[in-house]
N, CA, C and O atoms as a Tinker XYZ file with bonds, in Angstrom:
   308  protein
     1  N     67.015000   32.715000   29.787000    73     2
     2  CA    66.967000   31.702000   28.757000    64     1     3
     3  C     68.083000   30.697000   28.982000    63     2     4     5
     4  O     69.126000   31.022000   29.549000    81     3
     5  N     67.854000   29.497000   28.541000    73     3     6
     6  CA    68.876000   28.467000   28.638000    64     5     7
     7  C     68.685000   27.576000   29.850000    63     6     8     9
     8  O     68.389000   26.391000   29.698000    81     7
     9  N     68.848000   28.118000   31.051000    73     7    10
    10  CA    68.721000   27.299000   32.247000    64     9    11
    11  C     67.323000   27.436000   32.815000    63    10    12    13
    12  O     66.750000   28.525000   32.846000    81    11
    13  N     66.791000   26.325000   33.257000    73    11    14
    14  CA    65.442000   26.342000   33.816000    64    13    15
    15  C     65.509000   25.806000   35.235000    63    14    16    17
    16  O     65.852000   24.644000   35.455000    81    15
    17  N     65.181000   26.656000   36.191000    73    15    18
    18  CA    65.177000   26.250000   37.583000    64    17    19
    19  C     63.732000   26.139000   38.044000    63    18    20    21
    20  O     62.861000   26.836000   37.523000    81    19
    21  N     63.468000   25.270000   39.017000    73    19    22
    22  CA    62.096000   25.159000   39.510000    64    21    23
    23  C     61.664000   26.459000   40.185000    63    22    24    25
    24  O     62.470000   27.160000   40.796000    81    23
    25  N     60.421000   26.750000   40.063000    73    23    26
    26  CA    59.889000   27.962000   40.674000    64    25    27
    27  C     60.014000   27.862000   42.190000    63    26    28    29
    28  O     59.945000   26.768000   42.749000    81    27
    29  N     60.197000   28.992000   42.851000    73    27    30
    30  CA    60.279000   28.956000   44.315000    64    29    31
    31  C     58.970000   28.417000   44.879000    63    30    32    33
    32  O     57.888000   28.806000   44.440000    81    31
    33  N     59.074000   27.543000   45.826000    73    31    34
    34  CA    57.879000   26.952000   46.420000    64    33    35
    35  C     57.548000   25.606000   45.811000    63    34    36    37
    36  O     56.817000   24.823000   46.417000    81    35
    37  N     58.058000   25.320000   44.646000    73    35    38
    38  CA    57.826000   24.015000   44.024000    64    37    39
    39  C     59.035000   23.137000   44.302000    63    38    40    41
    40  O     60.180000   23.590000   44.297000    81    39
    41  N     58.747000   21.887000   44.542000    73    39    42
    42  CA    59.871000   20.973000   44.762000    64    41    43
    43  C     60.266000   20.358000   43.416000    63    42    44    45
    44  O     59.471000   20.317000   42.477000    81    43
    45  N     61.480000   19.896000   43.349000    73    43    46
    46  CA    61.968000   19.275000   42.118000    64    45    47
    47  C     61.198000   17.971000   41.885000    63    46    48    49
    48  O     60.802000   17.311000   42.846000    81    47
    49  N     60.982000   17.598000   40.626000    73    47    50
    50  CA    60.255000   16.349000   40.360000    64    49    51
    51  C     61.042000   15.162000   40.921000    63    50    52    53
    52  O     62.273000   15.164000   40.894000    81    51
    53  N     60.343000   14.165000   41.422000    73    51    54
    54  CA    61.045000   13.025000   42.033000    64    53    55
    55  C     61.827000   12.244000   40.970000    63    54    56    57
    56  O     61.345000   12.014000   39.861000    81    55
    57  N     63.031000   11.850000   41.338000    73    55    58
    58  CA    63.834000   11.062000   40.398000    64    57    59
    59  C     63.389000    9.603000   40.501000    63    58    60    61
    60  O     62.980000    9.154000   41.572000    81    59
    61  N     63.466000    8.868000   39.403000    73    59    62
    62  CA    63.021000    7.467000   39.442000    64    61    63
    63  C     63.941000    6.628000   40.325000    63    62    64    65
    64  O     65.128000    6.921000   40.471000    81    63
    65  N     63.375000    5.601000   40.897000    73    63    66
    66  CA    64.125000    4.682000   41.735000    64    65    67
    67  C     65.235000    4.041000   40.906000    63    66    68    69
    68  O     65.056000    3.797000   39.713000    81    67
    69  N     66.360000    3.772000   41.520000    73    67    70
    70  CA    67.513000    3.233000   40.805000    64    69    71
    71  C     67.197000    1.878000   40.171000    63    70    72    73
    72  O     67.597000    1.621000   39.035000    81    71
    73  N     66.485000    1.009000   40.891000    73    71    74
    74  CA    66.110000   -0.306000   40.334000    64    73    75
    75  C     65.142000   -0.141000   39.164000    63    74    76    77
    76  O     65.251000   -0.847000   38.161000    81    75
    77  N     64.205000    0.780000   39.290000    73    75    78
    78  CA    63.237000    1.032000   38.229000    64    77    79
    79  C     63.945000    1.556000   36.975000    63    78    80    81
    80  O     63.639000    1.147000   35.855000    81    79
    81  N     64.879000    2.452000   37.183000    73    79    82
    82  CA    65.633000    3.014000   36.061000    64    81    83
    83  C     66.462000    1.933000   35.381000    63    82    84    85
    84  O     66.535000    1.881000   34.153000    81    83
    85  N     67.084000    1.073000   36.176000    73    83    86
    86  CA    67.903000   -0.018000   35.642000    64    85    87
    87  C     67.034000   -0.987000   34.828000    63    86    88    89
    88  O     67.452000   -1.443000   33.764000    81    87
    89  N     65.837000   -1.301000   35.318000    73    87    90
    90  CA    64.930000   -2.206000   34.619000    64    89    91
    91  C     64.491000   -1.612000   33.280000    63    90    92    93
    92  O     64.437000   -2.319000   32.274000    81    91
    93  N     64.181000   -0.322000   33.267000    73    91    94
    94  CA    63.779000    0.336000   32.025000    64    93    95
    95  C     64.908000    0.333000   31.006000    63    94    96    97
    96  O     64.678000    0.107000   29.818000    81    95
    97  N     66.129000    0.586000   31.472000    73    95    98
    98  CA    67.284000    0.574000   30.567000    64    97    99
    99  C     67.520000   -0.829000   30.004000    63    98   100   101
   100  O     67.867000   -0.977000   28.832000    81    99
   101  N     67.336000   -1.850000   30.827000    73    99   102
   102  CA    67.513000   -3.231000   30.366000    64   101   103
   103  C     66.463000   -3.584000   29.314000    63   102   104   105
   104  O     66.783000   -4.215000   28.306000    81   103
   105  N     65.203000   -3.179000   29.545000    73   103   106
   106  CA    64.136000   -3.434000   28.573000    64   105   107
   107  C     64.432000   -2.743000   27.249000    63   106   108   109
   108  O     64.238000   -3.324000   26.181000    81   107
   109  N     64.897000   -1.513000   27.321000    73   107   110
   110  CA    65.204000   -0.770000   26.103000    64   109   111
   111  C     66.352000   -1.433000   25.343000    63   110   112   113
   112  O     66.327000   -1.491000   24.113000    81   111
   113  N     67.351000   -1.930000   26.058000    73   111   114
   114  CA    68.483000   -2.596000   25.409000    64   113   115
   115  C     68.032000   -3.880000   24.718000    63   114   116   117
   116  O     68.462000   -4.165000   23.600000    81   115
   117  N     67.170000   -4.654000   25.376000    73   115   118
   118  CA    66.648000   -5.884000   24.760000    64   117   119
   119  C     65.836000   -5.559000   23.514000    63   118   120   121
   120  O     65.948000   -6.248000   22.501000    81   119
   121  N     65.020000   -4.512000   23.586000    73   119   122
   122  CA    64.204000   -4.115000   22.436000    64   121   123
   123  C     65.098000   -3.708000   21.259000    63   122   124   125
   124  O     64.825000   -4.066000   20.114000    81   123
   125  N     66.159000   -2.961000   21.549000    73   123   126
   126  CA    67.083000   -2.557000   20.483000    64   125   127
   127  C     67.776000   -3.759000   19.870000    63   126   128   129
   128  O     67.970000   -3.802000   18.655000    81   127
   129  N     68.155000   -4.745000   20.689000    73   127   130
   130  CA    68.805000   -5.940000   20.165000    64   129   131
   131  C     67.865000   -6.719000   19.258000    63   130   132   133
   132  O     68.281000   -7.198000   18.204000    81   131
   133  N     66.599000   -6.852000   19.655000    73   131   134
   134  CA    65.628000   -7.564000   18.823000    64   133   135
   135  C     65.433000   -6.836000   17.497000    63   134   136   137
   136  O     65.389000   -7.468000   16.441000    81   135
   137  N     65.317000   -5.524000   17.547000    73   135   138
   138  CA    65.123000   -4.748000   16.326000    64   137   139
   139  C     66.331000   -4.863000   15.406000    63   138   140   141
   140  O     66.178000   -4.981000   14.190000    81   139
   141  N     67.524000   -4.831000   15.976000    73   139   142
   142  CA    68.739000   -4.927000   15.166000    64   141   143
   143  C     68.876000   -6.324000   14.571000    63   142   144   145
   144  O     69.342000   -6.472000   13.441000    81   143
   145  N     68.476000   -7.349000   15.321000    73   143   146
   146  CA    68.591000   -8.722000   14.830000    64   145   147
   147  C     67.615000   -8.987000   13.693000    63   146   148   149
   148  O     67.910000   -9.776000   12.795000    81   147
   149  N     66.462000   -8.342000   13.723000    73   147   150
   150  CA    65.449000   -8.622000   12.703000    64   149   151
   151  C     65.430000   -7.581000   11.588000    63   150   152   153
   152  O     64.536000   -7.603000   10.742000    81   151
   153  N     66.390000   -6.683000   11.574000    73   151   154
   154  CA    66.424000   -5.651000   10.542000    64   153   155
   155  C     66.651000   -6.288000    9.173000    63   154   156   157
   156  O     67.623000   -7.018000    8.980000    81   155
   157  N     65.770000   -6.019000    8.236000    73   155   158
   158  CA    65.900000   -6.534000    6.876000    64   157   159
   159  C     65.270000   -7.903000    6.684000    63   158   160   161
   160  O     65.270000   -8.414000    5.564000    81   159
   161  N     64.732000   -8.519000    7.739000    73   159   162
   162  CA    64.110000   -9.834000    7.635000    64   161   163
   163  C     62.597000   -9.643000    7.653000    63   162   164   165
   164  O     62.052000   -9.008000    8.556000    81   163
   165  N     61.924000  -10.202000    6.644000    73   163   166
   166  CA    60.480000  -10.044000    6.571000    64   165   167
   167  C     59.750000  -11.018000    7.499000    63   166   168   169
   168  O     58.800000  -10.627000    8.177000    81   167
   169  N     60.184000  -12.279000    7.536000    73   167   170
   170  CA    59.530000  -13.276000    8.370000    64   169   171
   171  C     60.499000  -13.747000    9.437000    63   170   172   173
   172  O     61.267000  -14.684000    9.218000    81   171
   173  N     60.463000  -13.100000   10.590000    73   171   174
   174  CA    61.409000  -13.368000   11.662000    64   173   175
   175  C     61.203000  -14.767000   12.229000    63   174   176   177
   176  O     62.174000  -15.443000   12.569000    81   175
   177  N     59.961000  -15.208000   12.335000    73   175   178
   178  CA    59.676000  -16.515000   12.937000    64   177   179
   179  C     60.257000  -17.656000   12.118000    63   178   180   181
   180  O     60.796000  -18.605000   12.687000    81   179
   181  N     60.159000  -17.586000   10.792000    73   179   182
   182  CA    60.702000  -18.669000    9.970000    64   181   183
   183  C     62.228000  -18.713000   10.076000    63   182   184   185
   184  O     62.818000  -19.794000   10.071000    81   183
   185  N     62.857000  -17.563000   10.170000    73   183   186
   186  CA    64.308000  -17.528000   10.326000    64   185   187
   187  C     64.704000  -18.154000   11.659000    63   186   188   189
   188  O     65.686000  -18.894000   11.726000    81   187
   189  N     63.950000  -17.867000   12.723000    73   187   190
   190  CA    64.228000  -18.461000   14.029000    64   189   191
   191  C     64.063000  -19.979000   13.977000    63   190   192   193
   192  O     64.884000  -20.705000   14.538000    81   191
   193  N     63.008000  -20.473000   13.307000    73   191   194
   194  CA    62.793000  -21.916000   13.180000    64   193   195
   195  C     63.960000  -22.574000   12.458000    63   194   196   197
   196  O     64.448000  -23.619000   12.889000    81   195
   197  N     64.409000  -21.970000   11.362000    73   195   198
   198  CA    65.523000  -22.531000   10.597000    64   197   199
   199  C     66.794000  -22.559000   11.430000    63   198   200   201
   200  O     67.544000  -23.535000   11.389000    81   199
   201  N     67.040000  -21.496000   12.185000    73   199   202
   202  CA    68.239000  -21.431000   13.013000    64   201   203
   203  C     68.207000  -22.506000   14.093000    63   202   204   205
   204  O     69.215000  -23.168000   14.338000    81   203
   205  N     67.044000  -22.687000   14.746000    73   203   206
   206  CA    66.919000  -23.699000   15.786000    64   205   207
   207  C     67.078000  -25.103000   15.207000    63   206   208   209
   208  O     67.714000  -25.963000   15.816000    81   207
   209  N     66.503000  -25.329000   14.039000    73   207   210
   210  CA    66.615000  -26.641000   13.382000    64   209   211
   211  C     68.081000  -26.936000   13.041000    63   210   212   213
   212  O     68.551000  -28.059000   13.226000    81   211
   213  N     68.790000  -25.932000   12.546000    73   211   214
   214  CA    70.204000  -26.106000   12.203000    64   213   215
   215  C     71.021000  -26.438000   13.456000    63   214   216   217
   216  O     71.883000  -27.316000   13.417000    81   215
   217  N     70.755000  -25.746000   14.557000    73   215   218
   218  CA    71.450000  -26.029000   15.808000    64   217   219
   219  C     71.143000  -27.441000   16.297000    63   218   220   221
   220  O     72.027000  -28.132000   16.803000    81   219
   221  N     69.897000  -27.867000   16.146000    73   219   222
   222  CA    69.493000  -29.216000   16.549000    64   221   223
   223  C     70.259000  -30.265000   15.742000    63   222   224   225
   224  O     70.756000  -31.240000   16.305000    81   223
   225  N     70.355000  -30.070000   14.437000    73   223   226
   226  CA    71.079000  -31.005000   13.576000    64   225   227
   227  C     72.553000  -31.040000   13.956000    63   226   228   229
   228  O     73.144000  -32.117000   14.040000    81   227
   229  N     73.153000  -29.875000   14.186000    73   227   230
   230  CA    74.555000  -29.818000   14.587000    64   229   231
   231  C     74.781000  -30.530000   15.916000    63   230   232   233
   232  O     75.789000  -31.215000   16.089000    81   231
   233  N     73.851000  -30.374000   16.855000    73   231   234
   234  CA    73.958000  -31.024000   18.151000    64   233   235
   235  C     73.880000  -32.543000   17.993000    63   234   236   237
   236  O     74.629000  -33.273000   18.642000    81   235
   237  N     72.972000  -33.022000   17.128000    73   235   238
   238  CA    72.839000  -34.455000   16.886000    64   237   239
   239  C     74.102000  -35.014000   16.239000    63   238   240   241
   240  O     74.552000  -36.106000   16.586000    81   239
   241  N     74.672000  -34.262000   15.298000    73   239   242
   242  CA    75.895000  -34.710000   14.630000    64   241   243
   243  C     77.044000  -34.799000   15.638000    63   242   244   245
   244  O     77.856000  -35.721000   15.571000    81   243
   245  N     77.115000  -33.850000   16.565000    73   243   246
   246  CA    78.194000  -33.833000   17.549000    64   245   247
   247  C     78.063000  -34.999000   18.530000    63   246   248   249
   248  O     79.069000  -35.587000   18.928000    81   247
   249  N     76.836000  -35.334000   18.920000    73   247   250
   250  CA    76.647000  -36.404000   19.895000    64   249   251
   251  C     76.735000  -37.787000   19.258000    63   250   252   253
   252  O     77.061000  -38.754000   19.948000    81   251
   253  N     76.456000  -37.907000   17.968000    73   251   254
   254  CA    76.470000  -39.222000   17.323000    64   253   255
   255  C     77.893000  -39.707000   17.067000    63   254   256   257
   256  O     78.119000  -40.911000   16.948000    81   255
   257  N     78.838000  -38.805000   16.983000    73   255   258
   258  CA    80.226000  -39.186000   16.769000    64   257   259
   259  C     80.515000  -39.441000   15.300000    63   258   260   261
   260  O     79.684000  -39.143000   14.443000    81   259
   261  N     81.708000  -40.000000   14.998000    73   259   262
   262  CA    82.071000  -40.250000   13.597000    64   261   263
   263  C     81.255000  -41.398000   13.009000    63   262   264   265
   264  O     80.801000  -42.273000   13.746000    81   263
   265  N     81.063000  -41.403000   11.692000    73   263   266
   266  CA    80.302000  -42.480000   11.067000    64   265   267
   267  C     81.067000  -43.801000   11.167000    63   266   268   269
   268  O     82.295000  -43.794000   11.250000    81   267
   269  N     80.361000  -44.932000   11.159000    73   267   270
   270  CA    81.039000  -46.226000   11.252000    64   269   271
   271  C     81.887000  -46.497000   10.012000    63   270   272   273
   272  O     81.722000  -45.847000    8.980000    81   271
   273  N     82.803000  -47.471000   10.126000    73   271   274
   274  CA    83.679000  -47.824000    9.020000    64   273   275
   275  C     82.860000  -48.269000    7.816000    63   274   276   277
   276  O     81.884000  -49.005000    7.956000    81   275
   277  N     83.261000  -47.823000    6.641000    73   275   278
   278  CA    82.585000  -48.237000    5.411000    64   277   279
   279  C     81.176000  -47.701000    5.300000    63   278   280   281
   280  O     80.296000  -48.378000    4.768000    81   279
   281  N     80.950000  -46.510000    5.787000    73   279   282
   282  CA    79.608000  -45.948000    5.773000    64   281   283
   283  C     79.107000  -45.667000    4.372000    63   282   284   285
   284  O     78.002000  -46.080000    4.021000    81   283
   285  N     79.894000  -44.973000    3.565000    73   283   286
   286  CA    79.494000  -44.665000    2.195000    64   285   287
   287  C     80.407000  -45.401000    1.232000    63   286   288   289
   288  O     81.608000  -45.531000    1.466000    81   287
   289  N     79.822000  -45.877000    0.151000    73   287   290
   290  CA    80.608000  -46.587000   -0.832000    64   289   291
   291  C     80.353000  -45.965000   -2.191000    63   290   292   293
   292  O     79.205000  -45.813000   -2.606000    81   291
   293  N     81.406000  -45.612000   -2.872000    73   291   294
   294  CA    81.283000  -45.007000   -4.187000    64   293   295
   295  C     81.616000  -46.057000   -5.251000    63   294   296   297
   296  O     82.577000  -46.818000   -5.141000    81   295
   297  N     80.792000  -46.057000   -6.259000    73   295   298
   298  CA    81.061000  -46.977000   -7.361000    64   297   299
   299  C     81.100000  -46.187000   -8.650000    63   298   300   301
   300  O     80.347000  -45.229000   -8.827000    81   299
   301  N     81.974000  -46.588000   -9.543000    73   299   302
   302  CA    82.081000  -45.935000  -10.851000    64   301   303
   303  C     81.686000  -46.958000  -11.882000    63   302   304   305
   304  O     82.239000  -48.057000  -11.922000    81   303
   305  N     80.727000  -46.603000  -12.722000    73   303   306
   306  CA    80.319000  -47.557000  -13.741000    64   305   307
   307  C     80.601000  -47.060000  -15.126000    63   306   308
   308  O     80.313000  -47.753000  -16.102000    81   307
């Protein structure tokens, strides 16, 4: 009991190729990251759209530079 050795005459099962094993581990890691990122979110696609839109707006703000002089004017009546 406890240790299991292959029967005499049987060869040990072939071990997976190192590249194949690495690819499977990478796929599993990506799957875990996706699951962790979407945990608690009901509509993942809408959250992704909002995030991309926010990044787009931030990128536009960064490239446009500071607003011109006298851009907003406040008046008190």
